[in-house]
SENUBA-571257 format. One record per residue: residue in one letter; x, y, z of N, C-alpha, C, O in turn. Coordinates in Angstrom, 3 decimals. Atoms other than C-alpha are relative to their C-alpha. Example, Ala and Ser with C-alpha at 12.3 -4.5 7.8 and 13.67 -1.06 7.14 Angstrom:
% residues 2
[site "a",[0.890,-1.190,0.000],[12.300,-4.500,7.800],[0.900,1.200,0.000],[1.936,1.181,0.665]];
[site "s",[-0.820,-1.190,-0.060],[13.670,-1.060,7.140],[-0.770,1.090,0.730],[-0.261,2.198,0.899]];
END
This chain:
% residues 206
[site "m",[-1.340,-0.317,0.467],[33.305,1.918,-13.283],[0.357,1.460,0.261],[1.477,1.779,0.660]];
[site "k",[-0.228,-1.428,-0.223],[32.897,5.705,-13.036],[0.335,0.283,1.457],[1.237,1.064,1.758]];
[site "k",[-0.244,-0.194,-1.423],[32.732,5.529,-9.248],[1.391,-0.470,0.397],[2.058,0.157,1.220]];
[site "i",[-1.328,0.538,-0.301],[35.886,3.400,-9.148],[1.085,0.976,-0.442],[2.052,1.208,0.283]];
[site "l",[-0.979,-0.960,0.513],[37.782,5.912,-11.307],[0.079,1.241,0.875],[1.167,1.735,1.170]];
[site "v",[0.030,-1.181,-0.864],[36.662,8.838,-9.151],[0.708,-0.287,1.320],[1.456,0.549,1.829]];
[site "s",[-0.632,0.386,-1.258],[37.758,6.971,-6.022],[1.515,-0.083,-0.154],[2.252,0.375,0.719]];
[site "l",[-1.433,0.134,0.246],[41.173,6.177,-7.518],[0.659,1.367,-0.163],[1.768,1.589,0.323]];
[site "i",[-0.534,-1.346,0.194],[41.678,9.809,-8.564],[0.127,0.718,1.342],[1.117,1.402,1.603]];
[site "t",[-0.013,-0.632,-1.324],[40.790,10.989,-5.044],[1.170,-0.510,0.829],[1.889,0.274,1.449]];
[site "v",[-1.101,0.607,-0.756],[43.249,8.554,-3.448],[1.342,0.488,-0.512],[2.223,0.830,0.278]];
[site "a",[-1.258,-0.431,0.596],[46.013,9.509,-5.880],[0.291,1.456,0.340],[1.436,1.810,0.623]];
[site "s",[-0.173,-1.418,-0.309],[45.450,13.231,-5.258],[0.456,0.198,1.427],[1.362,0.989,1.686]];
[site "l",[-0.366,-0.119,-1.409],[45.650,12.833,-1.484],[1.422,-0.483,0.237],[2.180,0.136,0.984]];
[site "a",[-1.336,0.555,-0.189],[48.761,10.700,-1.690],[1.061,0.953,-0.529],[2.088,1.161,0.118]];
[site "s",[-0.984,-0.895,0.592],[50.562,13.133,-3.994],[0.113,1.300,0.778],[1.159,1.949,0.762]];
[site "a",[-0.011,-1.232,-0.783],[49.590,16.055,-1.736],[0.628,-0.209,1.368],[0.847,0.746,2.114]];
[site "g",[-0.616,0.283,-1.294],[51.120,14.315,1.248],[-0.981,0.035,1.143],[-0.574,0.137,2.301]];
[site "g",[1.015,-0.055,-1.044],[47.822,14.323,3.137],[-0.434,-1.387,0.415],[0.173,-2.390,0.040]];
[site "c",[0.558,1.256,-0.463],[45.752,11.643,4.809],[-1.401,-0.189,-0.546],[-2.128,0.781,-0.762]];
[site "l",[1.372,0.336,0.314],[42.612,9.905,3.733],[-0.594,-0.627,1.254],[-0.151,-1.687,1.696]];
[site "l",[0.657,0.513,-1.193],[40.356,9.426,6.752],[-1.243,-0.766,-0.415],[-2.041,-0.288,-1.221]];
[site "v",[1.137,0.863,0.322],[37.818,6.621,6.564],[-0.685,-0.394,1.293],[-0.058,-0.972,2.181]];
[site "q",[0.696,0.308,-1.241],[35.148,6.230,9.210],[-1.001,-1.133,-0.161],[-1.510,-1.404,-1.248]];
[site "s",[0.985,1.075,-0.051],[32.903,3.379,10.220],[-1.400,0.598,-0.071],[-1.605,1.760,0.278]];
[site "d",[1.384,-0.467,-0.003],[29.152,3.639,9.696],[-0.730,-0.503,1.247],[-1.960,-0.495,1.301]];
[site "e",[0.570,0.443,-1.266],[28.623,2.255,13.210],[0.448,0.933,1.120],[1.576,1.427,1.126]];
[site "m",[-0.301,-0.874,-1.130],[28.469,4.290,16.401],[-0.491,-0.641,1.296],[-1.595,-1.182,1.359]];
[site "n",[0.353,0.497,-1.324],[28.458,3.224,20.040],[-0.437,1.190,0.851],[0.318,2.150,1.003]];
[site "v",[0.534,-1.113,-0.799],[26.271,5.473,22.250],[-0.259,-0.486,1.425],[-0.926,-1.500,1.632]];
[site "t",[0.113,0.401,-1.406],[26.423,5.304,26.043],[-0.519,1.151,0.861],[-0.541,2.304,0.432]];
[site "w",[0.369,-1.026,-0.972],[25.125,7.149,29.083],[0.485,-0.432,1.378],[0.850,-1.587,1.596]];
[site "e",[-0.404,0.274,-1.378],[26.008,7.408,32.768],[-0.886,0.822,0.934],[-0.760,2.043,1.017]];
[site "g",[0.848,-0.659,-0.979],[23.373,8.192,35.385],[0.648,-0.062,1.370],[1.633,-0.774,1.566]];
[site "y",[-0.627,-0.071,-1.320],[24.092,8.956,39.034],[-1.051,-0.129,1.110],[-2.175,0.358,0.988]];
[site "k",[0.897,0.210,-1.136],[22.546,7.948,42.362],[0.760,0.208,1.308],[1.990,0.162,1.337]];
[site "t",[-0.482,-0.220,-1.371],[23.040,8.604,46.122],[0.788,1.306,0.097],[1.201,1.875,-0.914]];
[site "l",[-0.764,-1.226,-0.239],[24.789,11.591,47.672],[1.441,-0.122,-0.472],[2.076,0.879,-0.800]];
[site "d",[-1.369,0.232,0.462],[28.117,10.009,46.703],[0.118,0.025,-1.514],[1.210,-0.122,-2.062]];
[site "k",[0.044,-0.072,1.470],[27.056,10.295,43.043],[0.608,-1.264,-0.638],[1.512,-1.195,-1.470]];
[site "v",[-0.439,1.282,0.554],[27.579,6.621,42.270],[-0.508,-0.124,-1.431],[-1.688,0.102,-1.700]];
[site "a",[0.360,0.067,1.416],[27.598,6.073,38.514],[-0.669,-1.324,-0.358],[-0.294,-2.383,0.146]];
[site "v",[0.650,1.176,0.588],[25.281,3.653,36.689],[0.027,0.206,-1.510],[-0.615,1.118,-2.030]];
[site "s",[-0.194,-0.198,1.436],[26.242,3.211,33.049],[-0.852,-0.949,-0.823],[-1.275,-2.003,-0.349]];
[site "g",[0.772,0.833,0.909],[24.377,1.825,30.078],[0.307,0.338,-1.445],[1.009,1.306,-1.738]];
[site "q",[-0.243,-0.169,1.430],[24.394,1.524,26.309],[-1.304,-0.148,-0.769],[-2.137,-0.995,-0.446]];
[site "f",[1.113,0.171,0.924],[21.809,2.044,23.590],[0.433,-1.010,-1.061],[1.518,-0.890,-1.631]];
[site "t",[-0.409,1.081,0.900],[21.809,-1.034,21.366],[-0.667,0.059,-1.369],[-0.414,-0.796,-2.217]];
[site "a",[0.615,-0.183,1.327],[19.676,0.211,18.445],[0.290,1.427,-0.450],[-0.492,2.344,-0.203]];
[site "v",[-0.484,-1.319,0.399],[21.590,3.125,16.930],[0.152,0.037,-1.526],[0.854,-0.789,-2.110]];
[site "d",[-0.104,-0.192,1.451],[21.188,4.308,13.328],[0.863,1.227,-0.257],[0.434,2.356,-0.018]];
[site "y",[-0.960,-1.082,0.214],[24.219,6.395,12.372],[0.173,0.273,-1.484],[0.423,-0.645,-2.266]];
[site "v",[-0.180,-0.406,1.394],[24.439,8.345,9.105],[1.148,1.012,-0.062],[0.945,2.185,0.250]];
[site "p",[-1.138,-0.917,0.063],[27.932,9.841,8.581],[-0.222,1.074,-1.065],[-0.875,0.825,-2.078]];
[site "n",[0.053,-1.029,1.029],[28.204,13.138,6.721],[0.764,-0.462,-1.237],[0.310,-0.284,-2.367]];
[site "k",[-0.792,0.614,1.066],[30.927,11.466,4.654],[0.705,-1.228,0.558],[1.072,-1.266,1.733]];
[site "k",[-0.745,1.189,-0.421],[32.558,8.064,4.797],[1.499,0.242,-0.079],[2.267,-0.321,0.700]];
[site "e",[-1.414,-0.271,0.190],[35.896,9.440,3.558],[0.222,1.503,-0.121],[-0.636,2.231,-0.620]];
[site "g",[-0.310,-1.418,0.099],[37.596,12.816,3.803],[1.410,0.296,0.454],[2.136,-0.597,0.890]];
[site "k",[-1.357,-0.402,-0.358],[40.755,14.803,4.507],[0.139,0.441,1.453],[1.252,0.552,1.966]];
[site "n",[-0.057,-0.421,-1.393],[39.812,15.919,8.023],[-1.268,-0.422,0.732],[-2.234,-0.874,0.118]];
[site "f",[1.131,0.425,-0.821],[37.434,15.226,10.895],[-1.277,0.777,-0.329],[-2.370,0.213,-0.317]];
[site "k",[1.182,-0.811,0.284],[35.116,18.101,9.989],[-0.766,-0.541,-1.203],[-1.994,-0.627,-1.182]];
[site "e",[0.656,0.531,1.196],[34.428,16.668,6.545],[-0.815,-1.242,0.326],[-1.915,-1.432,-0.192]];
[site "l",[0.665,1.258,-0.342],[33.490,13.342,8.061],[-1.156,0.205,0.974],[-2.228,-0.375,0.805]];
[site "l",[0.902,0.004,-1.141],[31.654,14.369,11.194],[-1.044,1.110,0.029],[-2.193,0.851,0.388]];
[site "v",[0.971,-1.094,-0.062],[30.002,17.795,10.920],[-1.119,-0.246,-1.014],[-0.877,-0.360,-2.215]];
[site "g",[1.143,0.351,0.842],[26.536,17.120,9.566],[-0.449,-1.442,0.174],[-1.509,-1.830,-0.317]];
[site "s",[0.386,1.389,-0.264],[26.509,13.493,10.705],[-1.198,-0.043,0.944],[-1.343,0.804,1.825]];
[site "k",[1.222,0.103,-0.801],[23.231,12.342,12.249],[-0.133,-1.393,0.611],[0.393,-2.377,0.090]];
[site "v",[0.227,1.269,-0.675],[22.157,9.630,14.646],[-1.441,-0.047,0.498],[-1.995,0.959,0.941]];
[site "s",[1.341,0.227,-0.541],[18.785,8.175,15.603],[0.082,-1.202,0.936],[0.557,-2.270,0.551]];
[site "i",[-0.169,1.009,-1.043],[18.567,6.151,18.816],[-1.357,-0.446,0.520],[-2.162,0.377,0.957]];
[site "a",[1.247,0.544,-0.536],[15.710,3.861,19.825],[0.110,-0.108,1.521],[1.096,-0.632,2.041]];
[site "l",[-0.043,-0.002,-1.456],[14.852,4.250,23.510],[-0.364,-1.343,0.639],[-0.137,-1.555,1.830]];
[site "n",[0.462,1.274,-0.575],[13.463,0.741,23.926],[1.037,-1.119,-0.110],[0.738,-2.275,0.193]];
[site "k",[-1.062,0.997,0.120],[16.774,-1.037,23.267],[1.212,0.479,0.798],[1.984,1.315,0.329]];
[site "i",[-1.096,-0.435,-0.864],[19.241,-0.668,26.156],[0.684,-1.201,0.640],[0.150,-2.310,0.650]];
[site "n",[-0.727,1.058,-0.699],[21.841,-2.681,28.026],[0.833,0.614,1.116],[1.755,1.388,0.860]];
[site "t",[-0.787,-0.447,-1.157],[23.128,-1.972,31.547],[0.704,-1.171,0.670],[1.273,-1.031,1.753]];
[site "h",[-0.570,1.238,-0.530],[24.355,-5.552,32.085],[-0.706,-0.445,1.284],[-0.132,-1.125,2.135]];
[site "n",[0.830,0.418,-1.129],[21.548,-6.006,34.603],[-1.448,-0.012,-0.500],[-2.038,1.047,-0.713]];
[site "e",[1.317,0.108,0.615],[18.208,-7.320,33.299],[-1.084,0.703,0.816],[-1.962,1.348,0.242]];
[site "e",[1.000,-0.656,-0.841],[16.169,-6.074,36.267],[0.095,1.515,-0.115],[-0.920,2.209,-0.160]];
[site "r",[-0.190,-1.440,0.142],[17.673,-2.618,35.964],[-0.505,0.462,-1.364],[-1.127,1.518,-1.478]];
[site "d",[0.494,-0.331,1.343],[16.948,-2.624,32.221],[-1.523,0.138,0.005],[-2.068,1.093,-0.548]];
[site "k",[1.466,-0.029,-0.056],[13.283,-3.408,32.905],[-0.496,1.241,0.734],[-1.451,1.890,0.310]];
[site "t",[0.395,-1.177,-0.783],[13.059,-0.673,35.532],[0.157,1.278,-0.809],[-0.730,2.132,-0.807]];
[site "l",[-0.247,-1.194,0.804],[14.599,1.933,33.222],[-0.993,0.124,-1.150],[-1.486,1.213,-1.441]];
[site "l",[0.944,-0.035,1.128],[12.373,0.970,30.293],[-1.403,0.357,0.481],[-2.066,1.208,-0.112]];
[site "t",[1.369,-0.194,-0.485],[9.149,0.874,32.327],[-0.204,1.342,0.679],[-1.211,2.013,0.456]];
[site "n",[0.188,-1.184,-0.846],[9.713,3.788,34.679],[0.730,1.252,-0.480],[0.687,2.293,0.174]];
[site "f",[-0.713,-1.183,0.492],[11.814,6.116,32.582],[-0.213,0.215,-1.498],[-0.930,1.133,-1.896]];
[site "f",[0.034,-0.243,1.440],[12.181,5.740,28.820],[-1.409,-0.074,-0.588],[-1.716,0.658,-1.529]];
[site "e",[1.361,0.091,0.521],[8.562,4.716,28.238],[-0.841,1.229,0.339],[-1.925,1.405,-0.218]];
[site "k",[0.716,-1.220,-0.376],[7.484,8.008,29.848],[0.288,1.156,-0.963],[-0.358,2.202,-0.893]];
[site "f",[-0.333,-1.055,0.949],[9.068,10.027,27.046],[-1.081,0.110,-1.075],[-1.652,-0.896,-1.496]];
[site "t",[1.035,-0.212,1.013],[6.678,11.572,24.520],[0.458,-0.458,-1.386],[-0.363,-0.864,-2.208]];
[site "v",[-0.579,0.455,1.271],[9.013,10.722,21.605],[0.922,-1.171,0.311],[1.740,-1.085,1.227]];
[site "k",[-0.688,1.244,-0.342],[10.503,7.227,21.518],[1.384,-0.154,-0.618],[1.965,-1.239,-0.593]];
[site "t",[-1.370,0.024,0.523],[13.777,8.130,19.826],[0.731,1.264,0.447],[0.112,2.282,0.759]];
[site "i",[-0.853,-1.170,-0.190],[16.675,10.477,20.485],[0.673,0.273,-1.342],[1.239,-0.632,-1.956]];
[site "e",[-0.633,-0.385,1.258],[17.917,12.377,17.437],[1.174,0.926,0.299],[1.074,1.811,1.149]];
[site "g",[-1.165,-0.854,-0.207],[21.360,13.950,17.247],[0.650,0.386,-1.313],[0.627,-0.379,-2.277]];
[site "e",[-0.735,-0.460,1.183],[23.323,15.981,14.717],[1.203,0.822,0.449],[1.074,1.719,1.282]];
[site "i",[-1.212,-0.750,-0.314],[26.920,17.241,14.920],[-0.028,1.302,-0.784],[-0.050,1.292,-2.015]];
[site "l",[0.139,-1.313,0.636],[26.753,20.985,14.220],[1.340,0.657,-0.312],[1.490,1.306,-1.348]];
[site "s",[-1.290,-0.668,0.186],[30.347,22.146,14.606],[1.086,-0.742,0.748],[0.821,-1.614,1.575]];
[site "m",[-1.147,0.690,-0.589],[33.817,21.086,15.628],[1.174,0.963,0.060],[1.479,1.637,-0.924]];
[site "k",[-1.151,-0.890,-0.155],[36.802,23.008,16.992],[1.090,-0.697,0.792],[0.867,-1.153,1.914]];
[site "a",[-1.130,0.639,-0.674],[40.198,21.597,17.866],[0.578,0.921,1.065],[0.491,2.143,0.946]];
[site "d",[-0.693,-0.774,-1.014],[42.054,22.714,20.976],[1.255,0.635,-0.593],[1.731,0.181,-1.633]];
[site "p",[-1.232,-0.629,0.506],[45.097,25.032,20.521],[1.148,-0.998,-0.076],[1.181,-1.993,0.648]];
[site "k",[-1.167,0.866,0.151],[48.349,23.460,19.402],[0.795,-0.059,1.297],[0.820,0.898,2.072]];
[site "e",[-0.850,0.174,-1.171],[50.636,22.098,22.092],[1.451,-0.105,-0.451],[1.821,-1.020,-1.188]];
[site "k",[-1.413,-0.065,0.398],[54.314,23.006,21.696],[0.142,0.031,-1.517],[1.043,-0.580,-2.091]];
[site "g",[-0.055,-0.171,1.448],[53.595,23.938,18.100],[-0.541,-1.167,-0.798],[-0.523,-1.142,-2.029]];
[site "k",[0.490,1.188,0.695],[52.080,20.552,17.301],[-1.520,-0.070,0.044],[-2.150,0.285,1.041]];
[site "r",[1.443,0.183,0.089],[48.560,19.843,16.176],[-0.463,-1.033,1.029],[0.231,-2.015,1.291]];
[site "v",[0.552,0.945,-0.969],[46.381,18.097,18.744],[-1.246,-0.667,-0.583],[-1.852,-0.164,-1.530]];
[site "y",[1.138,0.768,0.504],[43.633,15.537,18.234],[-1.091,-0.088,1.064],[-1.650,-1.151,1.334]];
[site "h",[1.106,-0.112,-0.948],[41.160,16.712,20.833],[-0.544,1.416,-0.058],[0.138,2.338,-0.507]];
[site "g",[0.650,-1.301,0.069],[38.740,19.593,21.162],[-1.454,-0.111,0.425],[-1.798,-0.921,1.285]];
[site "v",[1.415,-0.044,-0.368],[35.019,20.346,21.349],[-0.876,-0.075,-1.239],[-0.597,0.573,-2.248]];
[site "i",[1.015,0.014,1.037],[32.071,19.464,19.156],[-1.324,0.430,0.621],[-1.579,0.171,1.797]];
[site "d",[1.346,-0.360,-0.435],[28.563,20.908,19.417],[-0.985,-0.957,-0.665],[-0.986,-1.113,-1.886]];
[site "v",[0.959,0.979,0.503],[25.788,18.340,19.057],[-1.420,0.455,0.334],[-1.734,0.737,1.490]];
[site "n",[1.402,-0.313,-0.234],[22.120,19.178,18.614],[-0.709,-1.296,0.399],[-0.846,-2.215,-0.409]];
[site "v",[0.662,1.193,-0.538],[20.305,16.630,20.803],[-1.487,0.288,0.142],[-1.887,1.226,0.832]];
[site "s",[1.455,-0.135,-0.097],[16.552,16.238,20.384],[-0.542,-1.201,0.758],[-0.448,-2.338,0.296]];
[site "m",[0.511,1.061,-0.861],[14.927,14.244,23.178],[-1.287,0.460,0.667],[-1.382,1.589,1.147]];
[site "n",[1.280,-0.293,-0.635],[11.379,14.120,24.505],[-0.671,1.235,-0.610],[-1.379,1.973,0.076]];
[site "g",[0.615,-1.111,0.712],[10.327,16.679,21.886],[0.680,1.335,0.198],[0.147,2.367,-0.208]];
[site "t",[-0.734,-1.243,-0.258],[12.927,19.255,22.970],[1.431,-0.128,-0.514],[2.087,-1.150,-0.308]];
[site "a",[-1.355,0.009,0.545],[16.191,20.169,21.238],[0.914,0.914,0.811],[0.542,2.036,1.153]];
[site "v",[-1.000,-0.756,-0.753],[19.298,21.347,23.104],[1.360,-0.224,-0.654],[1.704,-1.356,-0.996]];
[site "v",[-1.358,0.135,0.524],[22.791,22.057,21.750],[0.933,-0.338,1.163],[1.043,0.420,2.127]];
[site "v",[-0.843,0.509,-1.087],[25.228,20.070,23.894],[1.473,0.015,-0.426],[1.827,-0.642,-1.405]];
[site "p",[-1.434,0.066,0.298],[28.997,20.747,23.877],[0.585,-1.300,0.543],[0.281,-1.709,1.664]];
[site "m",[-0.618,1.256,-0.412],[31.043,17.547,24.025],[1.490,0.049,-0.305],[1.897,0.499,-1.376]];
[site "k",[-1.439,0.056,0.209],[34.772,17.081,24.446],[0.356,-1.270,-0.767],[-0.046,-2.373,-0.395]];
[site "y",[-0.375,1.170,0.796],[36.272,14.821,21.798],[1.489,-0.301,0.108],[2.290,0.563,0.465]];
[site "n",[-1.394,0.429,0.000],[39.507,12.852,21.592],[0.175,-1.079,-1.066],[-0.694,-1.930,-1.254]];
[site "y",[-0.289,1.007,1.022],[41.097,10.815,18.817],[1.328,-0.655,0.313],[2.356,0.014,0.422]];
[site "e",[-1.219,0.749,-0.327],[43.615,8.086,19.600],[-0.138,-1.427,-0.486],[-1.141,-2.093,-0.229]];
[site "k",[-0.055,1.382,0.477],[44.554,4.814,17.933],[-1.281,-0.398,-0.741],[-1.886,-1.433,-0.461]];
[site "e",[1.145,0.230,0.886],[41.736,5.034,15.359],[-1.349,0.072,0.712],[-2.379,-0.237,0.114]];
[site "n",[1.243,-0.061,-0.759],[39.141,5.571,18.096],[-0.373,1.452,0.283],[0.348,2.159,0.986]];
[site "f",[0.496,-1.348,-0.229],[37.140,8.811,18.057],[-1.074,-0.068,1.077],[-2.077,-0.762,0.907]];
[site "t",[0.957,0.017,-1.100],[35.307,9.443,21.347],[-0.422,1.425,0.345],[0.333,2.374,0.137]];
[site "a",[0.493,-1.307,-0.447],[33.195,12.310,22.659],[-0.839,-0.196,1.252],[-1.600,-1.157,1.359]];
[site "k",[0.750,0.083,-1.253],[31.753,12.958,26.116],[-0.570,1.365,0.369],[0.075,2.394,0.168]];
[site "g",[0.636,-1.232,-0.431],[29.335,15.550,27.455],[-0.960,-0.271,1.142],[-1.043,-1.390,1.648]];
[site "t",[0.943,0.105,-1.109],[26.709,16.206,30.104],[-1.302,0.698,-0.365],[-1.295,1.776,-0.959]];
[site "i",[1.298,-0.624,0.196],[22.991,16.905,29.905],[-0.734,0.042,1.333],[-0.388,-0.674,2.273]];
[site "n",[0.893,-0.037,-1.147],[20.343,17.838,32.450],[-1.387,-0.392,-0.493],[-1.912,0.225,-1.419]];
[site "l",[1.282,0.519,0.474],[17.084,15.919,32.085],[-1.094,1.055,0.007],[-2.000,1.019,-0.825]];
[site "f",[1.035,-1.034,-0.081],[15.034,18.946,33.108],[0.044,0.933,-1.207],[-0.970,1.535,-1.562]];
[site "a",[-0.110,-0.833,1.200],[16.362,20.838,30.064],[-0.810,-0.596,-1.158],[-1.165,0.103,-2.107]];
[site "f",[0.779,0.683,1.035],[14.488,18.254,27.968],[-1.444,-0.251,0.461],[-2.149,-1.086,-0.105]];
[site "k",[1.371,0.092,-0.524],[11.256,18.635,29.969],[-0.357,-1.448,0.368],[-1.457,-1.926,0.092]];
[site "a",[0.179,1.411,-0.347],[11.683,15.100,31.313],[-0.281,-0.181,1.486],[0.087,-1.202,2.067]];
[site "e",[0.281,0.077,-1.428],[10.473,15.822,34.846],[-0.861,-1.218,0.352],[-0.614,-1.888,1.354]];
[site "e",[0.882,1.131,-0.292],[7.725,13.192,34.665],[0.776,-1.308,0.009],[0.632,-2.115,0.928]];
[site "a",[-0.805,1.217,0.073],[10.130,10.456,33.573],[0.983,-0.065,1.164],[1.172,-1.123,1.764]];
[site "f",[-0.963,-0.046,-1.097],[12.698,11.563,36.149],[-0.678,-0.345,1.326],[-0.164,-1.155,2.097]];
[site "n",[0.697,0.228,-1.267],[10.169,11.604,39.007],[-0.463,-1.448,0.149],[-0.397,-2.020,1.237]];
[site "t",[0.445,1.390,-0.043],[8.791,8.179,38.095],[1.162,-0.929,0.312],[1.027,-1.855,1.112]];
[site "l",[-1.190,0.817,-0.257],[12.283,6.681,38.032],[0.470,0.185,1.438],[0.784,-0.788,2.124]];
[site "h",[-0.472,-0.275,-1.364],[13.270,8.373,41.281],[-0.878,-0.702,1.042],[-0.371,-1.289,1.997]];
[site "e",[0.911,0.635,-0.960],[10.181,7.102,43.090],[0.155,-1.515,0.017],[0.084,-2.142,1.074]];
[site "s",[-0.120,1.460,0.067],[10.669,3.542,41.862],[1.338,-0.495,0.541],[1.458,-1.654,0.939]];
[site "c",[-1.345,0.412,-0.435],[14.358,3.511,42.853],[0.473,0.744,1.254],[1.652,0.689,1.603]];
[site "s",[-0.393,-0.858,-1.120],[14.312,5.800,45.892],[0.794,-0.749,1.065],[1.781,-0.230,1.587]];
[site "k",[-0.690,0.775,-1.032],[15.369,3.067,48.309],[1.407,-0.371,-0.450],[2.373,-0.204,0.294]];
[site "l",[-1.315,0.392,0.531],[18.196,1.802,46.105],[0.915,1.212,-0.142],[2.130,1.108,0.027]];
[site "h",[-0.787,-1.218,0.212],[19.301,5.384,45.437],[0.223,0.780,1.299],[0.804,1.865,1.295]];
[site "k",[-0.121,-0.646,-1.309],[19.171,6.236,49.151],[-0.584,1.411,-0.023],[-0.052,2.338,0.588]];
[site "g",[0.738,-1.255,0.035],[16.733,9.034,48.367],[0.532,1.051,-0.947],[-0.015,2.152,-1.017]];
[site "v",[-0.603,-1.011,0.885],[18.937,10.778,45.797],[0.188,-0.556,-1.413],[0.909,-1.531,-1.624]];
[site "t",[-0.202,0.289,1.420],[18.661,10.577,42.008],[0.378,1.309,-0.676],[-0.268,2.335,-0.459]];
[site "w",[-0.506,-1.223,0.624],[20.586,13.075,39.894],[-0.651,0.219,-1.371],[-0.830,-0.722,-2.145]];
[site "a",[0.541,-0.349,1.319],[19.043,14.904,36.921],[1.124,0.139,-1.023],[0.882,0.133,-2.230]];
[site "e",[-1.169,-0.088,0.887],[22.553,15.256,35.502],[0.338,-1.388,-0.537],[0.371,-2.362,0.215]];
[site "v",[-0.327,1.276,0.643],[23.468,12.511,33.016],[1.184,0.202,-0.936],[1.187,1.127,-1.748]];
[site "g",[-1.113,-0.031,0.943],[26.763,11.886,31.248],[-0.365,-0.752,-1.263],[-0.982,-1.815,-1.194]];
[site "i",[0.268,0.672,1.270],[26.503,10.999,27.559],[1.303,-0.123,-0.788],[2.216,0.685,-0.622]];
[site "g",[-1.207,0.178,0.792],[29.087,9.701,25.138],[-0.235,-0.832,-1.231],[-1.203,-1.589,-1.311]];
[site "f",[0.062,0.857,1.185],[29.688,8.157,21.751],[1.413,-0.261,-0.502],[2.346,0.481,-0.196]];
[site "s",[-1.293,0.328,0.597],[32.528,6.514,19.886],[-0.213,-0.635,-1.366],[-1.226,-1.288,-1.620]];
[site "t",[0.024,0.618,1.316],[33.271,5.469,16.336],[1.446,-0.186,-0.464],[2.359,0.435,0.080]];
[site "t",[-1.342,0.280,0.501],[36.258,4.174,14.395],[0.300,0.846,-1.225],[-0.497,0.900,-2.161]];
[site "i",[-0.469,-0.775,1.152],[38.183,6.459,12.026],[1.433,-0.413,-0.301],[2.327,-0.224,0.525]];
[site "k",[-1.337,0.450,0.384],[41.166,5.039,10.170],[0.663,1.024,-0.914],[0.028,1.585,-1.806]];
[site "a",[-0.778,-0.922,0.816],[43.900,7.218,8.680],[0.918,-0.793,-0.915],[1.721,-1.604,-0.452]];
[site "t",[-0.831,0.715,0.975],[45.527,5.945,5.495],[0.641,0.993,-0.961],[0.240,2.155,-1.021]];
[site "l",[-0.685,-0.805,1.010],[47.851,7.281,2.770],[0.643,1.253,0.570],[0.729,2.278,-0.107]];
[site "c",[-0.597,-1.170,-0.648],[49.542,9.621,5.240],[1.485,0.103,-0.346],[2.205,-0.895,-0.345]];
[site "a",[-1.424,-0.220,0.215],[52.893,11.156,4.386],[0.737,-0.123,1.329],[1.885,-0.563,1.390]];
[site "a",[-0.553,0.145,-1.347],[53.486,11.290,8.125],[-1.078,-0.628,0.874],[-2.223,-0.176,0.857]];
[site "t",[0.973,0.686,-0.847],[51.772,8.966,10.591],[-0.538,0.948,1.046],[0.218,1.711,1.646]];
[site "i",[0.620,-0.835,-1.024],[49.299,10.707,12.886],[0.621,-0.340,1.356],[0.723,-1.503,1.746]];
[site "e",[-0.643,0.204,-1.306],[50.966,11.202,16.235],[-0.980,-0.608,0.974],[-2.097,-0.113,1.128]];
[site "k",[0.844,0.673,-0.975],[49.539,8.873,18.829],[0.662,0.045,1.378],[1.886,0.043,1.506]];
[site "k",[-0.520,-0.021,-1.355],[49.871,8.979,22.580],[0.591,-1.364,0.346],[0.058,-2.400,-0.052]];
[site "k",[-0.621,1.269,-0.404],[52.161,6.357,24.056],[-0.622,-0.496,1.277],[-0.237,-1.551,1.782]];
END
């Protein structure tokens, strides 16, 4: 009963202040994009075992919800929509990592400058990514549109001391990759954030 009363008071306060109550999902979709051949052909995939712990489920702004949020990703659960490719990646790449999970935490968030005096819903977040026993702060560009919060960034596998895994994958796929495998990898995540009790609807792109 106490929790219900506190929740009702919070909602009433936000509504009377003319603000928004942002509510985020406790699920997160995490993807990557590797590259092969001199033409840098993309090969995308998704991690299917992701444990996401939001900093807050509800709040008045993105920072309250997201900064401090953490994610733990199992490396042995992936989907590239190609079973043979999945097996190759698991055997010749992810299984070579010394730590079998990727850990991430959102450290900070900064919106881009206003456009024509109006607030924008995109900017940069800094994410501490721990992979293969090495932590690197990765800047990622975020965007919010139609209740969908997305972020994209780039990592270099060598920054995570993943040379062994990279070399094993490259050797096993050298023919398919026409002799070129890129150490650069695109990473991204998305989650749902709904805005309610707004005095003015959040501006959305048409």
